[in-house]
C-alpha positions as CSV (number, residue, x, y, z in Angstrom):
1,M,-2.2,-16.5,13.7
2,Y,-4.3,-15.4,16.6
3,F,-5.3,-19.1,18.1
4,S,-1.7,-19.8,17.7
5,I,-0.5,-17.1,20.3
6,L,-3.0,-18.3,22.4
7,R,-1.9,-21.6,22.1
8,T,2.0,-21.8,22.3
9,N,2.5,-18.4,24.1
10,R,1.8,-19.3,27.6
11,N,2.9,-15.8,29.2
12,F,0.6,-13.8,26.6
13,R,-2.3,-16.6,27.4
14,L,-2.4,-16.2,31.0
15,L,-2.0,-11.9,30.4
16,Y,-4.8,-12.1,28.2
17,I,-7.0,-14.0,30.4
18,G,-6.7,-11.9,33.1
19,Q,-7.0,-8.9,31.1
20,A,-10.2,-10.6,29.5
21,I,-11.8,-11.1,33.0
22,S,-11.1,-7.6,34.4
23,Q,-12.7,-5.8,31.6
24,L,-15.6,-7.6,31.7
25,G,-16.1,-6.7,34.8
26,D,-15.2,-3.4,34.1
27,W,-18.0,-3.0,31.9
28,F,-21.0,-4.3,34.3
29,N,-19.7,-1.8,36.6
30,A,-19.3,1.4,34.0
31,V,-22.9,1.2,32.8
32,A,-24.2,0.5,36.2
33,V,-22.2,3.7,37.6
34,Y,-23.4,5.8,34.5
35,A,-26.7,4.5,35.3
36,L,-26.4,5.2,39.1
37,L,-25.9,8.9,38.3
38,L,-28.5,9.4,35.8
39,D,-31.4,7.9,38.4
40,L,-29.8,9.8,41.4
41,T,-29.5,13.0,39.8
42,G,-30.8,13.5,36.6
43,S,-27.7,15.3,35.2
44,A,-25.7,14.9,31.9
45,T,-22.8,16.6,34.3
46,A,-22.5,14.5,36.7
47,V,-21.9,11.8,34.3
48,A,-19.5,13.9,32.9
49,W,-17.6,14.4,36.1
50,M,-17.4,11.0,36.8
51,M,-16.2,10.7,33.0
52,I,-13.3,13.4,34.3
53,V,-13.0,11.5,37.1
54,Q,-12.3,8.2,35.5
55,F,-9.6,10.1,33.2
56,L,-8.0,13.1,34.9
57,P,-6.2,11.3,37.9
58,I,-4.3,9.0,35.2
59,A,-3.3,12.6,33.8
60,L,-1.8,13.7,37.0
61,V,-0.4,10.5,38.1
62,G,0.9,9.3,34.5
63,P,4.5,11.0,35.0
64,L,5.1,9.2,38.2
65,A,3.4,6.0,37.1
66,G,5.8,6.1,33.6
67,V,9.1,6.4,36.0
68,V,7.7,3.7,38.4
69,V,7.0,1.2,35.4
70,D,11.0,1.6,34.1
71,R,12.2,0.9,37.5
72,V,10.2,-1.9,39.0
73,N,9.4,-5.5,38.2
74,R,6.4,-4.9,36.1
75,R,4.5,-8.1,36.9
76,R,4.9,-7.3,40.6
77,L,3.5,-3.6,39.8
78,M,0.2,-4.7,37.3
79,I,-0.5,-7.3,40.6
80,A,-0.2,-4.8,42.9
81,A,-2.6,-2.4,40.8
82,D,-5.1,-5.1,40.4
83,L,-5.7,-5.6,43.9
84,V,-5.6,-2.5,45.0
85,R,-8.8,-1.7,42.2
86,G,-10.3,-5.1,43.5
87,C,-10.5,-3.7,47.1
88,L,-11.1,0.1,46.2
89,I,-14.4,-0.8,44.1
90,L,-16.2,-2.3,46.9
91,G,-16.6,1.1,48.1
92,L,-19.5,1.7,45.6
93,L,-21.4,-0.7,47.5
94,L,-22.0,2.1,49.8
95,V,-23.4,4.6,47.4
96,K,-27.2,4.4,48.3
97,S,-28.5,7.8,47.5
98,A,-27.6,11.4,46.0
99,D,-25.4,12.5,49.2
100,H,-23.4,9.4,48.9
101,I,-22.6,10.3,45.0
102,W,-19.2,11.7,46.4
103,I,-18.0,8.4,47.6
104,A,-18.8,7.0,44.0
105,Y,-16.3,10.0,42.7
106,L,-13.6,9.3,45.3
107,V,-13.8,5.4,44.6
108,M,-13.5,5.9,41.2
109,A,-10.9,8.7,41.1
110,L,-8.6,6.2,43.3
111,T,-9.2,3.2,41.1
112,V,-8.0,4.6,37.5
113,S,-5.2,6.2,39.5
114,A,-4.1,2.6,40.3
115,S,-4.7,1.9,36.5
116,A,-2.5,4.9,35.7
117,F,0.1,2.4,36.9
118,F,-1.1,-1.0,35.3
119,E,-2.1,-0.1,31.8
120,P,1.5,1.2,30.9
121,A,2.9,-1.8,32.7
122,R,0.9,-4.2,30.5
123,T,1.6,-2.4,27.2
124,A,4.9,-2.5,27.9
125,T,4.8,-6.1,28.8
126,I,3.4,-7.3,25.7
127,P,6.6,-6.8,23.2
128,N,8.8,-8.6,25.9
129,I,6.4,-11.8,26.1
130,T,6.0,-11.7,22.4
131,S,7.9,-12.1,19.0
132,A,7.8,-9.6,16.5
133,E,5.6,-11.3,14.0
134,E,3.3,-12.0,17.1
135,L,3.2,-8.3,17.8
136,L,0.5,-6.9,15.8
137,P,-1.7,-9.8,16.3
138,A,-1.3,-9.9,20.3
139,N,-2.4,-6.0,20.1
140,A,-5.0,-6.7,17.9
141,L,-6.5,-9.6,19.8
142,S,-5.9,-7.4,23.5
143,S,-8.1,-4.9,21.3
144,A,-10.5,-7.4,20.2
145,T,-11.1,-8.5,23.5
146,W,-11.4,-5.1,25.1
147,S,-13.8,-4.5,22.5
148,A,-15.4,-8.1,23.1
149,M,-15.9,-7.4,26.6
150,L,-17.3,-3.7,26.2
151,A,-20.2,-5.7,23.8
152,V,-20.7,-8.3,26.2
153,G,-20.1,-6.8,29.5
154,A,-22.2,-3.3,28.6
155,S,-25.0,-5.4,27.0
156,I,-25.5,-8.0,30.1
157,G,-24.1,-5.3,32.4
158,G,-27.4,-3.1,31.5
159,L,-30.0,-6.2,31.4
160,M,-28.4,-7.1,35.2
161,T,-28.7,-4.1,36.5
162,V,-31.9,-3.8,35.8
163,A,-32.5,-7.2,36.9
164,L,-30.8,-7.5,39.5
165,G,-29.3,-4.3,40.9
166,R,-26.3,-2.3,40.6
167,D,-24.6,-4.1,43.4
168,I,-24.1,-7.2,41.8
169,A,-22.1,-5.4,39.1
170,F,-19.9,-3.6,41.5
171,A,-19.1,-6.8,43.1
172,I,-18.4,-8.7,39.9
173,N,-16.1,-6.1,38.9
174,A,-14.1,-6.4,42.1
175,A,-14.1,-10.0,41.9
176,S,-12.5,-9.8,38.4
177,F,-9.6,-7.8,39.7
178,F,-8.8,-10.4,42.2
179,A,-8.9,-12.8,39.1
180,S,-7.0,-10.9,37.2
181,A,-3.7,-10.7,39.6
182,L,-4.4,-14.5,40.2
183,F,-3.8,-15.0,35.8
184,I,-0.6,-12.3,35.8
185,G,0.8,-14.1,38.8
186,R,0.9,-17.4,37.1
187,T,3.3,-15.7,34.2
188,R,6.7,-16.4,34.4
189,Y,9.3,-14.0,32.6
190,D,11.8,-11.5,33.4
191,A,9.8,-8.7,34.0
192,N,12.2,-6.3,35.1
193,P,12.8,-3.3,32.7
194,A,16.0,-3.4,30.5
195,A,19.1,-3.4,32.9
196,G,21.7,-1.2,32.7
197,R,19.8,1.4,34.6
198,P,22.3,3.4,36.9
199,P,21.1,3.3,40.6
200,L,18.8,5.9,42.2
201,R,21.3,8.7,43.4
202,G,20.0,12.1,44.6
203,L,16.6,13.8,45.7
204,A,16.2,14.3,42.3
205,A,17.0,10.5,40.6
206,I,14.7,9.3,43.6
207,A,11.9,11.6,42.7
208,G,11.9,10.9,39.1
209,V,12.9,13.9,38.0
210,S,16.0,12.5,36.4
211,D,14.1,10.0,34.7
212,L,11.9,12.5,33.4
213,V,14.1,14.5,31.8
214,E,15.5,11.7,30.1
215,G,12.1,10.5,28.5
216,I,11.3,14.1,27.4
217,R,15.0,14.2,25.7
218,Y,14.6,10.9,24.0
219,V,10.8,12.0,22.3
220,R,12.3,15.4,21.4
221,H,15.1,13.9,19.3
222,R,12.5,11.6,17.5
223,S,9.3,13.5,16.1
224,H,7.4,10.7,14.7
225,V,7.7,8.9,18.5
226,G,5.9,12.3,19.8
227,A,3.3,12.4,16.9
228,L,2.1,8.9,17.6
229,I,2.2,9.6,21.1
230,F,-0.5,12.2,20.4
231,V,-2.3,9.7,17.8
232,K,-4.8,9.1,20.8
233,A,-4.5,12.6,22.6
234,G,-6.4,13.7,18.9
235,W,-8.9,11.5,19.5
236,G,-9.7,12.4,23.1
237,L,-10.5,15.9,22.1
238,A,-13.7,14.6,20.8
239,G,-13.9,12.3,23.5
240,G,-17.2,13.4,24.7
241,V,-18.9,10.9,21.9
242,L,-18.6,8.6,25.1
243,L,-20.9,10.8,27.9
244,L,-22.7,11.2,24.8
245,L,-23.9,7.6,24.2
246,T,-25.0,7.6,27.6
247,I,-27.2,10.5,26.6
248,F,-28.4,9.0,23.6
249,G,-29.5,5.8,25.6
250,Q,-31.5,7.9,28.3
251,R,-32.9,10.4,26.2
252,V,-33.2,9.6,22.8
253,F,-33.2,5.6,22.4
254,P,-34.6,4.4,26.2
255,V,-35.3,0.8,25.6
256,A,-38.5,0.3,27.7
257,G,-38.2,3.5,29.6
258,S,-35.1,1.7,31.2
259,T,-31.9,4.3,31.0
260,A,-29.3,1.4,31.3
261,A,-30.7,-1.0,28.7
262,G,-30.0,1.7,26.4
263,I,-26.9,2.9,27.0
264,G,-26.0,-0.9,27.5
265,V,-26.7,-1.2,23.4
266,L,-24.8,2.0,22.2
267,Y,-22.0,0.7,24.1
268,G,-22.1,-3.0,22.9
269,A,-22.0,-1.7,19.7
270,R,-18.9,0.5,20.1
271,G,-17.8,-2.7,21.6
272,L,-18.5,-4.5,18.6
273,G,-16.9,-2.1,16.3
274,A,-13.7,-1.5,18.1
275,G,-12.8,-5.2,18.1
276,L,-13.8,-5.7,14.3
277,G,-11.5,-2.9,13.3
278,P,-7.8,-3.7,13.9
279,I,-8.5,-7.5,13.3
280,A,-9.8,-6.6,9.7
281,L,-7.5,-4.0,8.7
282,R,-4.6,-6.3,9.4
283,W,-6.1,-9.1,7.3
284,I,-6.8,-6.1,4.5
285,L,-3.7,-4.1,4.8
286,G,-0.9,-6.6,6.5
287,Q,1.5,-5.0,9.4
288,K,4.1,-3.2,7.6
289,P,4.8,0.1,9.9
290,Q,4.2,2.2,6.7
291,T,1.4,1.0,6.3
292,L,0.0,1.2,9.3
293,R,1.2,5.1,9.7
294,R,-0.7,5.6,6.5
295,T,-3.9,4.3,7.7
296,I,-4.2,6.4,10.7
297,G,-5.5,9.7,9.0
298,P,-8.0,8.2,7.1
299,A,-9.4,6.4,10.4
300,Y,-9.9,9.6,11.9
301,F,-12.2,10.5,9.2
302,M,-14.4,7.3,9.3
303,V,-14.8,8.2,12.7
304,G,-16.2,11.7,12.3
305,V,-18.3,10.6,9.2
306,F,-20.4,8.0,11.5
307,Y,-20.7,10.5,14.1
308,V,-22.0,12.6,12.0
309,A,-24.4,10.4,10.5
310,L,-25.3,9.1,14.3
311,A,-26.9,12.9,14.5
312,G,-29.6,11.7,12.0
313,A,-30.2,8.1,13.0
314,P,-34.1,7.6,13.3
315,T,-34.2,4.3,15.4
316,L,-31.9,2.7,18.0
317,P,-30.3,0.0,15.5
318,I,-29.3,2.6,13.1
319,A,-27.8,4.7,15.6
320,A,-26.2,1.1,17.0
321,L,-24.8,0.7,13.6
322,F,-23.5,4.0,13.4
323,V,-21.8,3.9,16.3
324,M,-20.1,0.8,15.6
325,L,-18.6,1.9,12.2
326,A,-17.5,5.0,13.8
327,H,-15.3,2.8,16.6
328,F,-14.3,0.9,13.7
329,G,-12.4,3.8,12.9
330,G,-11.5,4.3,16.5
331,S,-9.6,1.3,17.4
332,I,-7.5,1.5,14.8
333,L,-6.1,4.7,15.9
334,W,-5.8,2.8,18.9
335,V,-4.3,-0.4,18.2
336,F,-1.5,0.7,15.2
337,S,-0.3,3.6,17.5
338,T,0.3,1.4,20.2
339,V,2.1,-1.7,17.4
340,L,3.9,1.5,16.1
341,L,5.4,2.8,19.5
342,Q,6.0,-0.9,20.7
343,M,8.1,-1.6,17.8
344,E,10.0,1.8,17.9
345,V,10.3,2.6,21.3
346,P,13.1,0.7,23.5
347,D,12.3,-1.3,26.9
348,R,13.7,1.3,28.9
349,F,11.5,4.2,27.7
350,R,8.5,2.3,26.9
351,G,7.2,3.4,30.4
352,R,7.3,6.5,30.5
353,V,6.2,6.8,26.8
354,F,3.1,5.1,27.3
355,A,2.1,6.6,30.5
356,T,2.6,10.0,28.9
357,E,0.3,8.7,26.1
358,L,-2.3,7.6,28.5
359,A,-2.1,10.5,30.6
360,L,-2.8,13.1,27.1
361,V,-5.5,10.7,26.1
362,T,-7.3,11.1,29.2
363,L,-6.3,14.6,29.8
364,T,-8.1,15.9,26.4
365,S,-11.1,13.3,27.2
366,S,-11.5,15.1,30.5
367,I,-11.9,18.5,28.7
368,S,-14.1,17.2,25.4
369,S,-16.5,15.2,28.6
370,Y,-17.1,18.3,30.6
371,W,-17.4,20.4,27.6
372,T,-20.2,17.9,26.1
373,G,-22.1,17.7,30.2
374,F,-22.1,21.4,30.2
375,E,-23.6,22.2,26.6
376,L,-26.0,19.5,27.1
377,D,-27.3,20.5,30.5
378,H,-26.4,24.5,30.2
379,A,-26.4,25.7,26.6
380,G,-29.3,24.0,25.2
381,W,-27.6,21.6,22.9
382,S,-29.5,18.6,21.9
383,P,-27.6,15.0,21.9
384,R,-27.8,15.3,18.1
385,M,-26.4,18.8,17.7
386,L,-23.3,17.1,19.6
387,S,-23.0,14.4,17.8
388,F,-22.5,16.2,14.2
389,A,-20.1,18.9,16.2
390,L,-17.9,16.3,18.3
391,G,-18.1,14.3,14.3
392,V,-16.6,17.4,12.8
393,M,-14.0,17.7,15.4
394,F,-12.4,14.2,14.6
395,C,-11.4,15.7,11.0
396,V,-9.1,18.4,13.0
397,P,-6.4,15.6,14.2
398,G,-7.1,13.4,11.0
399,A,-6.1,16.5,8.5
400,L,-3.1,17.5,11.2
401,W,-1.8,13.6,11.3
402,L,-1.9,14.0,7.1
403,L,0.0,16.9,7.3
404,I,2.8,16.0,9.5
405,Q,3.1,12.6,7.6
406,S,3.8,14.5,4.5
407,R,6.6,16.3,5.7
408,W,8.4,13.1,7.4
409,R,11.5,12.6,5.7
410,E,12.6,8.7,5.1
411,A,15.1,8.9,7.4
412,E,13.4,9.9,10.0
413,L,11.6,6.6,10.4
414,E,14.9,4.3,9.6
415,P,15.3,2.0,12.7
416,L,18.5,3.6,14.7
417,T,21.8,2.1,14.2
418,Q,24.3,0.2,16.3
419,S,26.0,3.7,16.3
420,D,22.7,5.8,17.0
421,A,21.7,3.5,19.6
422,A,25.1,3.9,21.4
423,E,25.2,7.5,21.3
424,S,21.6,7.7,22.7
425,G,22.5,5.3,25.6
426,E,20.0,2.4,24.4
427,E,21.9,-1.0,24.5
428,E,18.9,-3.3,23.5
429,V,18.8,-5.2,20.4
430,L,17.5,-3.1,17.5
431,E,15.9,-5.5,15.2
432,G,11.9,-5.1,14.4
433,R,12.0,-1.2,14.9
434,I,10.1,0.6,12.3
435,G,11.4,0.1,9.0
């Protein structure tokens, strides 16, 4: 099914190739940036602040981004975001000493602000260029590609940073954004949001206030949609594990004394597990919405168990194995919640829903990353103690999901009828919605 989508669906193939190239560059860049900060400052807090800078702007820009995604041509928006990111990332070439660290923070803050427009547009586009049968495989393939690029990009990026220097990694990332824009520009489909939107009138409408209120009203009347929006935010509450992997690579499992190489191995293991998760589970469980919902709770516990296990890992290979298995579960959370939202949410609301979802996960990840960095640098916690604590934290959203799911009435999970759609102003075809 996966190769069939790439062979027969030209628009998805081009979007997929652009994604793969861009994400490969991202992970070259990520390892180089984290290693740069650790080498210049020696501070876990400095890396934590970089992760916050990579998360928090999305939370701040997200509401506006969602409105824009639901108002403009999504293909053109993605191309513009890619071009802006490609130009911005070249600013990292200016960082040569600790005095220049502020440039890295500024560049990454602006770059991820552009990503706040790109990612919701890309996620909202996938249902428009795939059939109902292709939707889960397409998202699983996208997740697997992200994961493969993480595994390849982080591993090779770590080695390349050691061998050739960080500037090569930064230049590759900039070029990858321009290549992504080129491939997305070759797609041919109706990239405008669903028709029937009223023209912009008045200051509130132009500022997006009325669109935001409309989106809030939509989610408020559909509790299961609201719960799905918070799935990734639950993962983000323990998002400090991503900072923790850099510290394990530096302090616990350095490779031949190299910061970048140790980080690369653990991030590569993370990517491998994230790629295998949704593909394996789709093959085992199928793609019925009810089954996808039931799998989310156990996936939280899977992540938690293996991060607790990481706390006692004696060697780098065993640590990498535990990281791989933890992110096997993490990718299930990510892909299954995305697919369920794509199936349930009408096209005219998708931009706002996915931008809100992205804003929530980046906000919770920012808080968790800061807390993790503070505990490492100021409270005397060891990386192993924090791995245990964060692993336990994953059980909290898992338990909440199981509790909430047990209280849902089956009627709440039925597709909207045509009369329901008329009352809420949803004029699109409702086939393929959650059953």
